[in-house]
N, C-alpha and C positions, 0 to 999 in steps of 0.2 A: 382472191385475197387482198390484192392490191387495192380493187374496187371497194370492197367491203372496208377497208381502212379509210379510204377517202370518205364515204358514206358517213362513217362514224365521227370522223373530224368536222365534217360539215354540220351534222346534227348537233354535235358539241357546241359549234359556234353559235347555231339558232338557238339552243338553250341560253347562252349567255346574252345574245342581243335581244330575246324576247324578255330576260328576267331584269334587263338594264336600261331599256330604251323605250320612249314614246314615239310611236309613229307620227309622222308630220301631221297628218289630219287631225290626230289627238291634240297635238300641241296648239293646233289652229283652233279646236273646239275650245279648248281651256283660255286661249286668247279671247275668243267671243264671248265665252262666259264671263270673264273679268270685265269686259268692256261694258256689258250690260248688268251685270249684279248692282243691285243698289244698297244691298245690307253690307255695311262696312266691314264688319267681322268676316263674313262669309267671302267677301273679294280678298280680303287679306289672306285668308287659308287657301283659296285658289292660286293666288300669287304665289304663295309658299309651296305648295303643292307642285307647281309648274317648276319653280327654281330647283326643289329637291330632284324632280326628274331630271332635269338637265344636268345637275351636278352628277347624278348617278350614271348619265350617259357617259360623262367626260372621264369618269373614275372607273368604269367598268364595275360598278358596285350595284348589289339588289335595289330594286326599287322600294321593296318592302322586307321585313324581318320574316313574314310568313313567305318564303321564297316558291311555295306552291307545288302542287301535282303536276308533272309534266303529262300534258295530252298532246297525242299526234294525229293529224289527219293528213294521208297521203293522197294526192291526185296523179293518176296514172293515165296518160295520154294513150292514144290508139296503138301505137308501137311499143310502149312501155312494158318492162318485164319486173313483176313484183315476186320475188322468192322468199322463202323462209329464212334463207340466209341474209338476204337484204333487211328484213324486218329485225332480225338479229343484230345487225349492224346499227340500225337505227337506235335499238335499246342501247346499245353498247355507248353509241354518241350521248344519249340522255345522261347515261353513267358518269361519263367524263365531264359533261358539262356542268353537273351538279357538283362534282368535286372541285372544278375548277372555279366555279363561281364565288364562293362556295355556297351550296343550298344549306338550309337548315336541316340538321339529320332530324328526320321524321318517320323513318322505316321502323316498324314495330316487330318485336321478336316473337317466336312461339308458332304453336300450331294453331288451328283454326279458332277454338275458344279462346286460348291465350291472347292471341291477336285482338279479337272482339274486346277482351276485358282489360287488354294492355297490362298484363298482371307480369310480363317478364321484362318489361323495359324495352328501351330503344337501341338500334345499331348506331354508334359513334359515326360511321362512315356516311356522308351524305348521299354518296352514289349508290347505297343500297336501296335507295327509295325506287320502287319501280314504277314506271309510265303506266297510265292507263291504258286499257285495250286499244290497238291502233284502228282508226277508222280509215277505210279505202273508198274512193269514189273516182270515178270516170271523169274525164275531161277530154275536149275536142281538142286543144292545144297538144302539141307534140312535145310534151314534157313528161318528167318526173319530178314533182314537186312536194317537199316535205313542209307542213305547217306545224309549228310547235307552240303551244299555249301554255301557260302555268296558272292554276287554278288555285286560288287561295281558300282556306277554310271558311272565313266569314260568310261569303257570297253562298257557299254550300249550304250553311247552316240556315240561311234565309230564303232559300230557293224553294220552288214548289214545282211538283210534277203530279198532275192529278186530272182526273176527267171532267169536263164541263158539258152539262147538258145544253146544248145550243139552241133548242128550240127553233131551229131552222132560221136563225138570225145570227149575221156575223157580229153585231154590235153586242149580244149576250156574251161572246167569247171576249171580246175587247173588254167589256166592263168588268169581267172576272179578273183579266189580267192587270188592269187598272188598280182593282181591289186589292189583289195579292201584293202588287207593286207599292201600293201605299203603305200598307202594313209592314213590307219587307225593308224598305228605304228607311222607315221611321226607327227601324230596330237595328239596321245594319252598321250605323256608326260613321263608317269611312265612305261617306258620300263626298262628291256627286259620283254616281253611280252610271254605268251603260246597262241599260236591261237587255238581255238576251233572250230571245222566245223562239221555242220549236213548237210547231203543231202538225202533229201526226196521227197514224192509226194505232200505236201502242206507246207504251212507256218507253222501251228502247229507241223506237222512231223519233218520237218527239225529242229525247234527249239528244239523239245524233243530230237532228236537225238545229237544234239549239246551238251546239258545236259549230256546225256549218254557217250559222247565222253570224257568229263571232269572224267566222274566217272571212265571209263575204262581205260583212258590214262595212260601212264608212261613215265617218262623220259628216262628210261632204254632201251626202244624198240620202234622203229618207223617203220612204213610201208614205202615201197619206194616212195608212193605218199606223204606221211607225211614228208619224208626226203627232198623231192624235194622242197616242199613249204617252209620249214625253210630255205633251202639253198639259195633259189632265194630270198627271202625277206631280209635276211641276206645280199645279195650280194648289197642291196641298200645303206648299211653303214648308216642308220639312227642312229643306236647304242643306247646305253644305256641313257637314258634321252635325246635323241636327240644330244649327245656328239660326235657322230661318232664311229667307231670301228665295230667289227664283231658280236657284240651281241645284235641285235634287238629282235630277237625270240629264246628263249630256247628250245623249241619244238613245234610241231604241232600235236594235238589230232583230229583225223577225224572218223566220224562214218558215213557209208552209208547203207541207209536203202532200202527197196524195191524200185522199180522204175516203173513207168508206160510207156505205149507205148504213147510217146509225144516228142515234139519238145523241151521241156524246162525241166530243173532240178530245183527245189527249193533248194537254198542253204542258211544256216544261218552261218555267219561267226563272231565270237566274239573274238576281241583281248585282252584276258585278262592280266591283269596289273601284275607288278613285284611280287605282294604277291598273285596273284591268279594262279590256282584256291585254294581258301580256302576251304579246304574239310576235313570232318572226318566221320567216319562209326562207328555204334554199331550194335551188334546181341543181339536180343531180345528173 
């Protein structure tokens, strides 16, 4: 019980940190964008977004009114033990973090149909919002590490998860991602965004890979394919908040999983908003 309490408190801290803090590499990405942005209105918005993020960190206040849906990824090393009780402690930590933040009340009341229709209203308790199903992966590090990500509604609305007929050409898949991202970023509103992409064999796998791309991605290092996607989407000059300019996308984080002998690739593309990825990790 003592260890479960420790886990709950650590995850609570991660929820608050993810919701209130820009990682340093993201701050640096904003600073680079400010230095190179030639559109004066867009540059002012970038400066304001960074100032607001720094104020949120100082005050431990949410980066955005849409405080998001908690998503958890657990990394388990060779000797780590993950039990049902441990997973329950993580969920308890999420609940505590949402109450302490505080999160925006978003949990819907009722049975299956009532929740879909949102006919019974919402719970007042921010902690009633359940985390998404927990994703677990192995690592060679001798750790038990928990990542907490907070996913807002806007990016979910503008995301795509679908099959792409690749025609045995990588470029065909890249072209489709760029086309989706061009449309999504124009409609998202809260740009600059970070594009998160997962490519797998099923819709579940592609989405799980997209989540892992956000965990593993860094603004300081991009692959050739990631750089191409970022550059091409920025070339459409939607810009910050749709104001034009060269900073529609700060970076692309992409993870490609195992593929099957098939004419299609399943691709998940999420245009994360200007505050995402909201992410923090703790070692237990």
